[in-house]
N, C-alpha and C positions, 0 to 999 in steps of 0.2 A: 860293817855298820858304821855310819858316820858318828863323829864325836858330838855328844850333847854339849851345847854351849850355855853359858850363864844367861844369855839373852832369851833362849828358848824357855828356860825355867822362869825367868822374869815375866815373859809374855803369858805363860800358863797361869801364873799367880796374879797377874795384873799389877806388878810392882816394878821398880827400877832394877836394872842390872846391878847397880851399886849396892842396893839393899840386899840383893841375893849374895853378892860377894862378901859383905860384912857379916851376914848371917852364917855363911859357910865357914868363915875364918874366925868366928867367935868374937868379932869386934863389936864395940858398942855402937849405938845409933839406930838399932832396930828393936822392936818390941819382942817380948818372949813369944807371943803368938805368931808373929811373922817369922821368927827364927825356927819355930817348930814346923810351920808350913813349908818353909824353904827346905829344911832337912828332909822332910817327908817327900817332897816333890823330887829332890835330888836323888833320893833312894829309888823312888818309882821310875825315874828316867834313866837310872844307871849312871848318874854323873859321878865321876871320880876326879878329885882335884889332882892337878898335874904334879905338884910337889908340896911337901910340907916345909915351911920355912924354919930354919934353925935359929935364925936371928932376925930382928926387925930391920929391914933395909931402910935407908934414908936417901937413896940416890934417885934422881930423875934421869931417865934415858932420853936423849935428844937424837932423833934420827933424821939425817939428811939423805937425799938421793942425788939431786942435781948440782953438779959442780961448775956449771957454766959461769963464765966471766961476767955475763950480763947480770947475774943475780948475786955476785959476791958480796957487795956492800949490804944488800938486804939481809943475807944470811948472817953476816957479822953483827949487824944491829940487833936482829932478833935474838941471836945467841947471847949477846951482851945483856939484853933485858932478862932472859931466862936465868943467866948466871947471877945477876944482881938480886933477883927476887928469890931464887933458890937459897942463896946465902942468907938473906934476911930471915928466912924461915928455918934456918939450920939444916938445909938439905945440900947435898953435893949434886954435881951434874956431870954426866958422861956423854960425850958426843960421838956418834957413829955415822960414818958415810957408807951406806950399803943399800943394795937392792934385794937382799936376801930376806924374805919375809919370815923365815924360820928363826931369825934372831929374836923375834918377840917371845917365842916359847922358851928359848934358851936363857933369856934374861929375866924371866918372870920371878925367879927366886931371889934376885939380887936388886930389885928396883921397886919403887912405889908406883910407877906409872910411866907413860910414854908421851913425848911431844914429837909429833911428826911435822917437820918444817918443809914447806914447799911441795911441789909435785912429787908423787910417789906412784909406784905401780899399784894396781888395784889389789893385788895379793897382799901387799903390805897393809893397806887400809883394812882389808878383811881380817887379817891376823890380829891387828890391834883392836878392832871392834869386838872380836870374839874372845879376847883375853879376859881373864878375871880381874885385870887391873884397868884403871881408867886411862883414857888416851885423849889427847887434844891435837887437832890439826891447826897449823898456823900458816897464814899466807898462801892458802890454796882453797879453792872452792870445791867442796865435796859434792858428790851426786845428790840429786833431790831426795829429801826424806831419809838420807843416809844417817844411821844412828850413831853419830859421833859428834862430840863438841868441836866447834870450829871458831877460830879467831881470825877475822879478816879486817879490811878497811872498807869504807863505803865507796866502792869503785864507781857505781852507777851515779851516785851523787857528785863524785869528782868530775865526771864527764859533763854533767849538767852545769856545774860551777864554771868550768872552763868555757863552755859554749856561751854562757851569759856574760862572762867577763870579756871575751873577745868581741861579742856583739856590742857590748857597751862601749868598746873602743872604735866602733864603726865598721868592723869587719863583717862582710856579707858572703864572701866566697871562701869557705873554710875546707881544710883537708885534714882527715885523720890518718896519720902515718902509723900503721900497726907495727912496722918492723917485721920480725918473723911472726908468722901466724901460729896459733895453737896455745896461746897463753890465756887462760880463762879470765884473769883480771883485766887484760887489755880488751877482751871482748865485752866485758861488763862496762868498762869506761866508754867504749864506743856506743853501747846501748843508751847510756845517759846522754852522751854528746849528741847523737843523731836524733834522739827524741826531743831534746831541747831545741835543736836547730829547726826541726820540723814545725815547731810551734812559734818560731821567731819570724816575723814578717820580712820577706826578701832574702832570707839566709839560704845558702846552698851548700851541700856537702859532697865531697869526693873522698875516696879512700885509696890508699897506697899500701902495698905490702912488699916485703923483701923475702928472699930465700933465707937470709941470715941478717941479724940486726945491723951489721956494719957494712952492708953491701951498698956502697955509694953509687955504683953503676946502676943498680936497680932503681934507686931514687932518681938519678939523673934521667934515665929512660922514661920513668913514669911521669916526671915533670914535663919532658918534651911531648909526651903523648897528650897530657892535659892541655899544653899550649896549642897543639894541633887541633884540639877540640874547642879551642877558644875559651878554656876555663882558666882564667888568670887569678890564681889563689892569692889572697892577701894575708892568710894566717894558717899555721900548721900546728895541730895538737898531736904530740908524739906518744907512742906507747910506753916509752921509758926515757930517762935522761940520756942513756947511751944512744938511743935512736935519734934523739933531738940533737946531740952533738954531731952525728953523721949528717943530719939535715942542714944544720947551720954551716958546717964546714963546706959541704957541697954547694949550697946556695952561694956562699961568698966566693967559692972557686969559680962559679959560673957568672960572677959579676952582679949578683943580686944581694943587696945590702940588708942586714938584719940589725935593727928593726925598721930602717928607713923605707925599705920596699915591702917587706913582709915581716910578720911577727911569728915567733916560734915559742911554743910552750912544751915543757917536758913533763915527766912524771916520776916521783919518788923523792927528789931532792937529795941525790947522792952527792958525795964530795965533788965529783966532776962538774956539777952544775955551777960551781963558783970557780972552777979552774979553766973554763973555756971563756973566750971573749967573743961577743958580750956574754956576761953571766946570764944563766937561764932563769927565766920565769918558769916556775914548776909547781906541782902539787907536792907538798911535804907529807910523806907517809910516816905514821907513828910506828915504825918497825920495832924500835926498842920497847915501846909500850905494849906492842902486840905480844912480845915475849913475856913481859911482866904479867899481862892478862892471862896468858896460857898457864903460867905457874899457879896463879890464883885459882883459875878454873879447875886445874888438876887437883890441887890440894882441897878445894871445896868438895870434890867428889869423895874424898877420903875423910872429910870432917876434921882436917888438921889445921885449918885456919878459921875456925868458927863453926857454925852450924852445918851439919851434913847437907850437901846439895843433892837431893834425890829427885830433882825435876827431870823431865825428859831431856834428851840431847838439845843443846842450845847453839844458836848462831849469834856470835857477839861481833859486832862491827864497830871499830873505832873510827872516829871522824878525822880525816886529814884536813889540811888547809892550804890555800893558795899563797905562794911566796912570789911577790912581784919583783922582778929584776930588770935587766937592760935588754932582754931579747924580745920584748913586746912594746908596742906603742900604738898610737892612733893610726887607723887605716888612712892611706894616702891615695892620690889618684895617679901616682907615678907608675908607669907601665914597665914591666921587665921582660915582656914577651920577645922584644927584638934583641935581647942580650944573650939569648941561649941558642 
């Protein structure tokens, strides 16, 4: 027989999972009638709490899965924000790097909730969603209508912003450089970028992808293929700052100047954006603030930072901004086709 979850009890009663959790654990924030209804439904469903807590925990568990170099700066910034806000509210923070979804059950007795940062296996999301404790996903787009709180940035709008910015500089032949495929945020930025370009008179879009983010050979081959098709791009919007550095380096190695011949825009505003020459124009992502928002959302589900948040699962998107540096400039009529 499958285990009964808090969500099933909540759906049966037409209330939130967090109200069910508070009623079962004797915490304030629910009415006496609601508590009686929850206890009655739990008995009817055969629900049994996994553990009784011997002491009140105050630690937030932060779970990472992806250790890729491409995301290292993102994870550090998000973690910094989580740590800052946890400390401000008197909570500690524990960080785990694991793909074992069973850790959710093992840690339930010693934590107040979970923050899942970045891509995770579906089993991890399911375990966190079904837990008696609140969970928040940061910097990853969960499946449609998935019943978990999510903190992201407005990736689609970022794509629109870059398209209009480059168009305003006179660029009409634009390229979106994915880097490695499979990142939902990059796909979302492309949706905004391509939609905006389609609405801009005379603008054209081409796409490039790599097997891995730092595959300069893939970029060089794709650029030559575009040249063979007589598509002479004047601007590149890249899936990340790391991808943008690969693009800038390879363009200059091929004798194409940035920004004199073409403009390049990155995404995220990692430290590398100001360590490369020319410094990258990029979208600054509020990664630290996303960590801060995740803690606030988590604590709101527990009623620990004000009124109990018993609303349905929420999607919270923070707004990034464009940082203009030296890798972009007005479109010129200089041709680079004969230089490759």
